[in-house]
N, C-alpha and C positions, 0 to 999 in steps of 0.2 A: 504494500500500500504506500502511496506517495507520502512523504513527510512534510510537515509544516513548521516553519520557523516564525515565531512571534518577534517582531522588531519594534522596539520602543525607544524614544528619547525622553529623558526625564530631568526634572530639576525641582527639588523640594516638594515631593509628592507623597510624603509620609501619610497624609490623611486619606488617600484613596488608592495607592498602589496595590496594597494587599488584595483589595476587593477585585481589582482588575485581573491580577494574576490568578486568583482563585477561580475566576470565571472561565479561564481557558484551560484549566487542568483537565487532562484527558483528551484535549483537542489538539494541542501543539506538542511537537516532539523536541522543540528547542526554544529557549528564551534568550534573546539578545537584548541587553539593557545598555544603552549609551547615556551616560550621565554628563550633563553640561555644567556642573558646578554646585551640586547639592551641599547644603550645610546643615541639614536636619537628619532624620532617621531613614531617609530614602534608601541609601545603600544597604543598610542593615536589613531592611525588609526585602530588598531584591535578592540578597544573599541567601534568604530562606528558600528561594525558588530556583536560582541558577548561579553558576559560577562564571557565566559568560557576561561579565560586567566590564564595560570599557569607558574610558574617560575621553571627552572631546572638548577642545578649547572653543568656546562659543564665539561665533563670528558674524552674528546677526543674519544667519542663513540656515533656515530649517532644512532645506534640501541637502546642504552639505552634511549636516548631522545625520539625516536619514540615510544618505548614500554611504556614509561611514559605517552605519549599522549594517547595511546590506553586505558590505565587504566581509563581514564576519559570520555570515550565515552558511549553513551546510544543507538546509532543507530543500526539498523540491519546489515548495511553494512558500510565499511570504504572506503573513498576515500582519497588518499594521494597526496598532491601537495606541491611543493616548492613555495616560494614567487614570483619567476621570471617565473612562469608557469601559463598557463590559459587553460580553457576548452571553446571551442567555443559554443555559444548558440545553434547552429544547432545540437550539439551532446547531449544535455540534454535529449531529448526524448529517444535516443538510450540507455543511461545509465539507465534511469528509466525502460526501457523494460528489460534490463539485470537483474536488481535486483528483478524485479517482477517475471520473468520466473525462476530464480534460476537454470539454467541449469549447472552451475559450481559454485564451492566455491570461485573461484578467476579468475580475468581477467587481462591480460596484455594490456596496452595501448601503441600505437605507439608514438614516440616522434619526433616532428619537431623542430630542433634547428636552429634558424634564424641567418643568417650571411651575410656579404658583401663579403666574400671570394669566388669568383666564381671558383677558382682553386681547391677547395676541391672535392675529388671524391664523386660522388653521389649528386652533387649540382643540385638543381632545382630552376628556377626563379619563383618568386611569380606571380601567375596569369597565368603561362604558362600551357596549357593543355597537358597532355601526357597520355600514356597508363597505367601508374602505380599509378598515384596520382590524386585525385580529386582536383579541384581548392580550394585553401585556402581562407577563408573569415575572417581570424583573423586580429589582429592589427599588420600589417607588413610594415607600411609606411616607416620606417627607414631602411629597409633591402632589399637587392637585391633578396634574396631568402632563401633557407634552405637546410639542409641535414637531412636525416633520421638517427637517432642514435638507439642504441639497445633498444628493447622493455623493458618495465618495468611493474612489477606487482603492480598496484596502486589501484585496486578495489578488495576487498575481504570481505567475511563474517566476522562479528564481533564475534569472538570466541576466547577463551583463548588458543585454540590449534594453532592459527596462530599469530606468533610474528616475529619480525625482528632479523636477525643475521648479524654479521660483524660490526666492528667498523666504516667502511667507505664503500660507495657504498652498503649500507645496503639493505637487501632483505628478503622477507618472503619465498623465494623459498626453503631453507632447511627445514623449518617446513612443507611445503606442501609435499615435497618429503618423509619425514618420515611417512606421513599419506597416501601416495600413491595417492595424489591429483595432478591433472595436470591442470594448468591454461589454460583458453580458450582465444581466440582472441576476443577482444571487438569491433574491427573496429573503435575505437575512437582514436583521436589524442590529445596528450598534446602539446601545443604550448609553446616552451621554448625560453626565451629571455636572456640567460646568458651573451651575449656580451654587454649588456647595461651598465654594471658597468665599462667597460674599460679594457684595456690590463693589466695595473698594478694590478688591483684588481684580475684579473684572475690568474696572475703570483703568487701573494701572496697566493691565495687560493690553488693553486697546491702545493706550498711549505708546507702549513699546512697539506694538504692531504697526502703528501709524508711522513711526520713525523709519521702520524697516521698509514699509511700502513706499515711502517717499524716496528712499534710496534706490528701490527697484525702479521707480519711475525715471529717475535720473539715468539709470543704466539702459532702460528700454522705453524711451519716451513715446514711441509710436505703437506700443502694445496696449490694448484696452484692458487687459486683466488687472494690472495693479491699480488703474483708475477706479475700476469697479470695486475692488477691495477697499480702497481709500474711501470711496463713497459710503460703503457699509459702515465703516468705522465712524466717519463724520456723523452719519445719521444716528448711530447708537449714542454718540456723545452729545447729541442735541444741536450740532452745528449744521443745520439743515441747508443753509445757503451754500456752504462749502460742499455738502453732499450733492446738491443740485448741479453745481459746477462740475464735479467729478463724473456724475452719471451722464451729463450732457457731452462730456469729452468722450466717454465710452461710445455713445451713440454716433458721434462724429467719426470715430475710428471704425466702428463696426455697427452699421445701421440696423442689422438684423438681430442684435443682441437683445432679445425680448426681456430678459431679467432686468436690464438697465431701465427699460420703460416702466416696469412695475415699481422698482425702487425709486425712480424719479418721481412717479406719481405720488407715492407715499410722502416723499420729502416736500413736494409742492403742497400737499394737504396740510402739512405741519406749519407752513408759513401762511396758510390761508388763501393760497392762489387756487381756488376750487375750479375756476374755468379752465385753466391750463392743465390742472391735474386730470380733469375729465377727458380732455383731448388726448393726453398721454396714455391714460388707461384704455381708451378706445383704440389707440394705436397698438397697444399690447395685444388686444383681442384679435387684431388682424394676423397675429402670429399664432395665437393659442386661444381658442374659444372654450376650452375645458376648465379654465381656472376659476373655481368657485370663489376664492378670496377676492379676485379682481372684481367680479360681479357684485360681491358684497360691498366692496369699497365704493364702487360706482353708485350703488343704491344709497349708501350713506351720504354721498355728495349730493344726490338729488334731493334727499331729505333736507340737507342744509340749504338748498336752493328753493325749497318748498315746491318742488315739482313732484308731487306725490304719486301720480300715475306712473311716471318713469321710475320712481323709486321702487314701487311695488313690482314692476316688471323685472328690474335688475335683481332685487332681493329674491324674487321667485326663481329667477334663472340661477342664482347662486345655490339655492337649495335643491334645484333639479340636478345640478352637477355634483353636489355633496350635501345630502340631507343632514349630515353631522356638523355642518358649519354653524357653530353655536352663536356667533355674533350676528350672522345674517338672519338666523331664526329670531334672535332676541330683538333685533331692530325691526323686523317685519311684524312681530307681535306688538311692539310699542306703537308702530305706525298704524296698524289695524285698529288698535284701541283708540288712538287719537282720532281716526276717521269714523269711529262708531261701528266698526266691523267686529263686534265682540265674538260672534260665532267663529269667524275665521281665526281670530286670536286664540280662542279656546282650543280649536282643532290643532293649531300649531303647538300649543303648550302641551296638550295631551300627548301628541306624538313625541314631543321633546322628552318627556319624562319616561315614556314607555320604551322608546327605541334609542334615543340619543341623550342619555341621562346627563343633566347639567343643573347647576345651582340656579341659573337665571330663570328657568322654567318653573322650578319649585317656588322661587320667591314671587314671581308674577302671579302664579295661581293662588298663593297664600294672600297676596295683597287684594286680589279680586274677591276672595272669600271674606276678607276683613270688611271690604266695602259692603258686602251683603250681610254683615254682622254674624256670619257663621264662624264663630271663633274656634270651635272644635276642629273644623275642617282646615281652617287657616293654620292652626298650630301644627296639625299633622304635616301639611306641606312644608312648613318651615323646618320642622324636626327632620324630615326626610332630606331636605336640602343640606342641612348642617351635617348630616351623617356622611355626606360625600367627602367632607374635609373639616372635621370637627375642631381642629386646633390651628387652622390657618388664619393668619392676620390679614389675608387679602380681603378687599372691600366686599366681595360677593358673600363670603362667609360671615363677616361682621354684620352686614345688612340683614342676613337671615336671623342672626342672634337678636339684633335690635327689634326686628319685627315680631319674633316669637315672644320676646319679653313684653312688648306692647300688647300683643294679643292676649297674653296671660293676664296682664293688668286689667284689660277691658273685661275679661271674663271673671275677674276677681279670683284667679287661680294663683294664690300666693306661692304655693309649693313649687309649681313649675317655674314661676318668675324668679324665685330666689335661687333655684338650682341652676338655671341657665345664665343668670347674672354672674353667679360665682364661677361658672365655666368660662364665660367671656372674659372675666377679669384675670384669668390665669395667663392669657396670652395677648390680650388687647390693652395697649397703653394709652388709648385715647380717653376722651371725656365721657364718663358714664354717670356723672353726678345727678342729672335729671332723672335717669332711670332708677338710680338708687333711691332718690326721694320718693318717686311714685311707688316703688315696690314697698318701701317702709310704710307708706300710707295705706296699704291694703289691710 
């Protein structure tokens, strides 16, 4: 049977490295660790799994470090992971089948990036069944759900003709293209937990990446890729005008780069240029009419412009393409209620909690029940919504707690009000003085 070498570059990954390496036990035959300057317990953890640990002088070039790791491999195939990523045990057999069948020289893996931000487009709740994703069985206890990010070529044959390019967001794609090789879909997910290190660490990482990408631009000023990556970083940093400039440069260099239109549209929305954003999103649809998120974003733009018929059409199109698009469903529910179309809103909400479980649907149904003074039904909806993420400080969970406590106060159910107020105070640091006063008055 073909052998598989895991290749990793690490620096100060003691908080997550063990989980990553445990996730590939029984799958890989060799582990290559390249350390670029750790001063924590990373090396000690790596030594528990392999003696093939090498040191590399960091040079602001991820490809150089990756290719250094490849030089030390002996396996027939290469699997590339970062320390904050995992492979689920259920996918081991699939990877073994791929390397045995050798139907392709390289495979891309899908990426699930776990998060508590339910407002991200393309967000899925953990455990929620839908038509596009199978239920995840990974280590997700600390997260409400995940978003799917761009696929990555992480499994490929070990040959000198396949190496990494680019200083940052490195990829073997250029080497594959030179040889006329097209990567295939593995059907396997990488589970990515980048949020674990906290917002400050992510911010510092983006600043480091920005400096490297700017260096890459100086080296290859006519290549669109580094401009695209810089645009993503500027957008994440809230520097939307700089992001717009970068994405427009991508389009000037590569007019058919549809991703740049999507990201440009989002940046334009952030600065309030809705008219231009709408034009850009529509241009994206000339390349890809299947993207549910883009239709959802167009629908929200039409709502802002008070063009409600167009908004309904766009949001409906978003759900037709992906019924699990939580934000599109939520916005269509709110718009339907605003326009007096309560039956349509209830249908969407009922479908939302039965097939595409999410906190927004439970919260909206609870609020409607409150308006009808059906406090028992309202409380049940709020409790069911809280159960999806009982200890999250995200606004969706906090709103459910507030509404549940208010419903309990209205029903004069002091026991329930006291219990959920105490639960809320365990993780929520915001102002609850008014709730406390009302609960005490029961």
